[in-house]
C-alpha positions as CSV (number, residue, x, y, z in Angstrom):
1,M,-146.1,8.6,-36.5
2,P,-143.5,6.8,-34.4
3,R,-143.2,3.0,-34.9
4,V,-142.8,0.6,-32.0
5,L,-142.0,-3.1,-32.3
6,C,-143.5,-5.1,-29.5
7,V,-142.0,-8.6,-28.9
8,G,-143.4,-11.2,-26.6
9,H,-146.5,-13.1,-25.7
10,V,-149.8,-13.3,-27.5
11,N,-152.5,-15.2,-25.6
12,W,-156.1,-16.0,-25.6
13,D,-157.6,-14.8,-22.2
14,V,-160.6,-16.2,-20.5
15,T,-161.7,-13.9,-17.7
16,L,-163.8,-15.3,-14.9
17,R,-165.4,-12.7,-12.6
18,V,-165.7,-14.3,-9.2
19,D,-167.0,-13.2,-5.8
20,A,-163.6,-13.9,-4.2
21,L,-160.3,-15.3,-5.2
22,P,-160.3,-19.0,-4.2
23,R,-158.4,-20.2,-1.1
24,P,-157.3,-23.8,-0.4
25,D,-160.3,-26.0,0.5
26,A,-162.8,-23.1,-0.4
27,E,-165.1,-22.5,-3.3
28,S,-165.7,-19.3,-5.2
29,T,-168.7,-18.4,-7.4
30,I,-168.2,-17.4,-11.0
31,R,-170.5,-14.4,-11.8
32,D,-169.5,-13.8,-15.4
33,T,-167.2,-15.1,-18.1
34,T,-165.6,-13.2,-21.1
35,Q,-163.0,-14.1,-23.6
36,S,-160.6,-12.0,-25.7
37,G,-157.1,-11.8,-27.0
38,G,-154.4,-11.0,-24.4
39,G,-150.7,-11.4,-23.7
40,S,-148.3,-8.6,-22.6
41,A,-146.8,-7.8,-26.0
42,A,-150.3,-7.7,-27.6
43,N,-151.7,-5.5,-24.9
44,V,-148.9,-3.0,-25.1
45,A,-149.2,-2.9,-28.9
46,V,-153.0,-2.1,-28.7
47,G,-152.4,0.6,-26.1
48,L,-149.7,2.2,-28.3
49,V,-152.1,2.3,-31.3
50,G,-154.6,4.3,-29.2
51,L,-151.8,6.7,-28.3
52,D,-151.0,7.5,-31.9
53,C,-148.1,5.1,-32.5
54,A,-147.8,2.5,-35.2
55,A,-147.3,-0.8,-33.4
56,T,-145.9,-3.9,-34.9
57,L,-146.2,-7.2,-33.0
58,A,-143.7,-10.1,-33.1
59,G,-144.8,-13.2,-31.4
60,S,-146.6,-16.5,-32.0
61,V,-150.1,-18.1,-31.9
62,G,-151.3,-21.5,-32.7
63,D,-153.1,-22.7,-35.8
64,D,-156.3,-23.1,-33.9
65,E,-159.5,-21.1,-33.4
66,H,-158.1,-19.1,-30.6
67,G,-155.1,-18.1,-32.7
68,L,-157.4,-17.0,-35.5
69,L,-159.6,-15.0,-33.1
70,A,-156.5,-13.4,-31.4
71,R,-155.3,-12.3,-34.9
72,R,-158.6,-10.8,-35.8
73,D,-158.8,-9.0,-32.5
74,L,-155.4,-7.4,-33.0
75,D,-156.0,-6.6,-36.7
76,R,-159.2,-4.8,-35.8
77,A,-157.3,-2.7,-33.2
78,G,-154.9,-1.6,-36.0
79,V,-151.8,-3.6,-34.9
80,D,-149.4,-4.6,-37.7
81,L,-149.1,-8.4,-37.5
82,S,-146.2,-8.8,-40.0
83,G,-144.1,-10.2,-37.2
84,L,-146.7,-12.6,-35.7
85,R,-146.1,-16.3,-36.6
86,T,-148.8,-18.9,-36.8
87,V,-147.3,-22.3,-35.8
88,D,-148.6,-25.8,-35.3
89,G,-150.2,-26.2,-31.9
90,E,-152.5,-24.6,-29.5
91,T,-152.6,-20.9,-28.7
92,T,-151.6,-20.2,-25.1
93,T,-154.7,-19.7,-22.9
94,K,-154.7,-17.8,-19.7
95,Y,-157.6,-18.0,-17.2
96,L,-157.9,-14.8,-15.3
97,L,-159.8,-14.8,-12.0
98,V,-160.9,-11.3,-11.0
99,D,-162.6,-10.5,-7.7
100,D,-164.9,-7.6,-6.8
101,D,-161.8,-5.4,-5.8
102,G,-160.3,-5.9,-9.2
103,E,-157.5,-8.2,-7.9
104,V,-156.4,-10.9,-10.3
105,S,-155.0,-14.4,-10.1
106,V,-153.8,-16.1,-13.3
107,L,-153.9,-19.8,-14.4
108,G,-151.9,-20.6,-17.5
109,A,-152.3,-23.5,-19.9
110,A,-149.3,-24.5,-22.0
111,G,-149.3,-23.3,-25.6
112,V,-147.1,-21.8,-28.3
113,N,-146.6,-18.3,-27.2
114,E,-142.9,-18.8,-26.9
115,A,-142.4,-20.4,-30.3
116,L,-140.8,-17.2,-31.5
117,G,-137.1,-18.2,-31.4
118,P,-134.0,-16.0,-31.9
119,D,-133.8,-16.8,-35.6
120,D,-137.4,-16.0,-36.2
121,V,-137.0,-12.3,-35.5
122,D,-136.9,-10.3,-38.7
123,P,-134.0,-7.8,-38.4
124,A,-135.9,-5.4,-40.7
125,L,-138.6,-5.0,-38.1
126,V,-136.1,-3.9,-35.5
127,E,-134.2,-1.6,-37.9
128,T,-137.3,0.3,-39.0
129,A,-138.6,0.8,-35.5
130,D,-138.3,4.0,-33.5
131,H,-138.5,2.0,-30.3
132,V,-138.4,-1.7,-29.4
133,H,-140.3,-3.1,-26.4
134,V,-139.7,-6.7,-25.2
135,T,-142.1,-8.2,-22.7
136,A,-141.8,-11.5,-20.8
137,H,-140.5,-14.0,-23.3
138,R,-137.7,-16.6,-23.6
139,S,-134.4,-15.1,-22.7
140,D,-132.5,-16.1,-25.9
141,T,-135.1,-14.4,-28.1
142,A,-135.0,-11.3,-25.9
143,A,-131.1,-11.3,-26.1
144,R,-131.3,-11.5,-29.9
145,V,-133.8,-8.6,-30.2
146,A,-131.7,-6.6,-27.8
147,K,-128.5,-7.2,-29.8
148,L,-130.3,-6.1,-33.0
149,A,-131.6,-3.0,-31.4
150,A,-128.1,-2.0,-30.3
151,E,-126.7,-2.7,-33.8
152,F,-129.3,-0.5,-35.4
153,G,-129.2,2.2,-32.6
154,V,-132.9,1.7,-31.7
155,P,-133.9,2.5,-28.1
156,L,-135.0,-0.7,-26.2
157,S,-137.3,-1.2,-23.2
158,I,-137.8,-4.5,-21.4
159,D,-140.6,-5.6,-19.1
160,P,-139.5,-9.1,-18.0
161,G,-142.5,-9.7,-15.8
162,R,-143.0,-12.6,-13.4
163,R,-140.3,-14.7,-15.0
164,L,-137.5,-12.4,-14.0
165,A,-136.5,-14.5,-10.9
166,D,-136.1,-17.7,-12.9
167,R,-134.8,-16.5,-16.3
168,D,-131.4,-15.0,-17.1
169,F,-132.1,-11.7,-19.0
170,A,-128.5,-10.4,-18.5
171,A,-127.7,-10.4,-22.2
172,A,-130.8,-8.5,-23.0
173,F,-130.4,-6.0,-20.1
174,E,-126.9,-5.2,-21.4
175,H,-128.4,-3.3,-24.3
176,A,-131.6,-1.9,-22.6
177,D,-132.3,1.8,-22.2
178,L,-135.4,1.3,-20.1
179,L,-136.6,-1.4,-17.7
180,F,-140.1,-1.8,-16.3
181,V,-140.5,-3.8,-13.1
182,N,-142.8,-4.0,-10.1
183,E,-141.7,-3.9,-6.5
184,V,-141.2,-7.7,-6.3
185,E,-139.3,-7.9,-9.6
186,A,-137.1,-4.9,-8.6
187,R,-135.7,-6.9,-5.7
188,A,-134.5,-9.6,-8.2
189,L,-132.5,-7.2,-10.3
190,D,-129.2,-7.7,-8.3
191,G,-127.5,-4.5,-9.4
192,T,-128.6,-4.7,-13.1
193,D,-127.1,-1.6,-14.8
194,V,-129.9,-0.1,-17.0
195,P,-129.9,3.7,-17.6
196,T,-133.6,4.1,-16.6
197,V,-135.6,1.8,-14.3
198,V,-139.3,2.4,-13.8
199,R,-140.7,0.7,-10.7
200,K,-144.5,0.2,-10.8
201,R,-146.0,0.4,-7.3
202,G,-149.6,-0.3,-8.0
203,T,-152.0,2.0,-6.1
204,D,-149.0,3.9,-4.8
205,G,-148.0,5.1,-8.3
206,A,-144.5,4.6,-9.7
207,V,-140.9,5.7,-9.5
208,V,-138.4,6.5,-12.3
209,E,-134.8,6.1,-11.4
210,T,-132.0,7.4,-13.7
211,A,-128.3,7.8,-13.1
212,C,-128.8,11.4,-12.2
213,A,-132.2,11.7,-10.6
214,E,-135.3,10.0,-9.2
215,Y,-138.9,11.0,-10.1
216,R,-142.0,9.9,-8.2
217,H,-145.7,10.1,-9.0
218,G,-148.4,8.9,-6.6
219,G,-150.8,7.7,-9.2
220,F,-154.5,8.4,-9.6
221,D,-157.4,7.3,-7.4
222,R,-159.8,5.4,-9.7
223,A,-162.4,2.8,-8.8
224,A,-160.7,-0.6,-9.6
225,V,-162.8,-3.0,-11.6
226,D,-160.0,-5.2,-13.1
227,S,-156.3,-4.8,-12.8
228,T,-155.6,-7.1,-15.7
229,G,-153.3,-5.4,-18.2
230,A,-152.7,-2.3,-16.1
231,G,-148.9,-2.8,-16.2
232,D,-149.1,-3.2,-20.0
233,A,-151.2,0.0,-20.3
234,F,-148.7,1.7,-18.0
235,A,-145.8,0.7,-20.3
236,A,-147.6,1.8,-23.4
237,G,-148.2,5.2,-21.9
238,Y,-144.6,5.7,-20.8
239,I,-143.2,4.7,-24.2
240,A,-145.7,6.8,-26.1
241,A,-145.0,9.9,-23.9
242,R,-141.3,9.4,-24.3
243,L,-141.6,9.1,-28.1
244,R,-143.5,12.4,-28.3
245,G,-140.6,14.1,-26.4
246,D,-141.9,14.2,-22.8
247,G,-139.4,14.0,-20.0
248,P,-139.5,11.4,-17.2
249,E,-141.9,13.4,-14.9
250,T,-144.5,13.8,-17.6
251,A,-144.0,10.3,-19.0
252,L,-144.6,8.9,-15.5
253,A,-147.8,10.9,-15.0
254,V,-149.0,9.7,-18.4
255,A,-148.1,6.1,-17.6
256,N,-150.0,6.2,-14.3
257,A,-153.0,7.7,-16.0
258,C,-153.0,4.8,-18.5
259,G,-152.6,2.3,-15.8
260,A,-155.6,3.9,-13.9
261,L,-157.7,3.7,-17.1
262,A,-156.9,0.0,-17.3
263,T,-158.0,-0.8,-13.8
264,E,-161.5,0.6,-14.5
265,T,-161.9,-1.4,-17.6
266,E,-162.8,-5.1,-17.8
267,G,-160.4,-7.3,-19.7
268,P,-156.7,-7.3,-20.6
269,K,-156.7,-4.6,-23.2
270,T,-157.5,-0.9,-22.6
271,D,-158.8,1.6,-25.2
272,L,-156.3,4.3,-24.6
273,S,-156.3,7.8,-26.1
274,W,-154.6,11.1,-25.4
275,D,-158.0,12.6,-24.6
276,A,-158.7,10.0,-22.0
277,V,-155.2,10.5,-20.5
278,A,-155.7,14.2,-20.3
279,A,-159.1,13.7,-18.6
280,V,-157.6,11.5,-15.9
281,R,-154.7,14.0,-15.3
282,G,-157.1,17.0,-15.4
283,E,-159.4,15.5,-12.8
284,H,-156.5,15.3,-10.4
285,G,-154.8,18.6,-11.1
């Protein structure tokens, strides 16, 4: 079973189902409220476990009730928490507003999800991994993980997320084999030289760009309930497919299937499986 080290945010998510995303000087109605663990690194780790990978999580939570609940949530999902630190302070909380079309707006409360510094990363966790995936996190920690991955010859993927425009990930990108970005983030790359770039295009599917070729997949038409975590499920699918030996075209189809499964599931985490992926792909030829 391949082992993946996921490095990045671990949050507590409060999801508010609303009739419409609020506009200035307008009011929306909350229809339902749910809570669960979240954060990009945590979401990818859970997705990978469902796709027959052993996932280890490196990140940080607070010594509060939400931190305890997030740990329990991940432990039940089968994620190895040997790299997850509990530190003084409050676990980062995200408030996710989801409308009837599955569109999401996010409000974040300050917390300790970036307490994992460069010196807190255990080199042994990198050395024993078959793949390392870094999600949105402080750039110095990302650079340290990337350097370790290069030293140990471990493939590295990075999903910098919304912070790409205001954080310098150049030192981490220097060692990356694979980069996940959406269309907005892709425009902020400024000629970054990464062997493989995967551009997520939402309902229009995704594109894989390598030095030699470009691959496209139009995605799958599924009823959207909640797009929260769809990008994380997509990344988990692509990484898992790559680890089982699939080429870019198949990995892209698998990733899009995982993203589609996420959009029809409420909450940030998605129960992925190869059977579910096969069903989505089979339905659409």
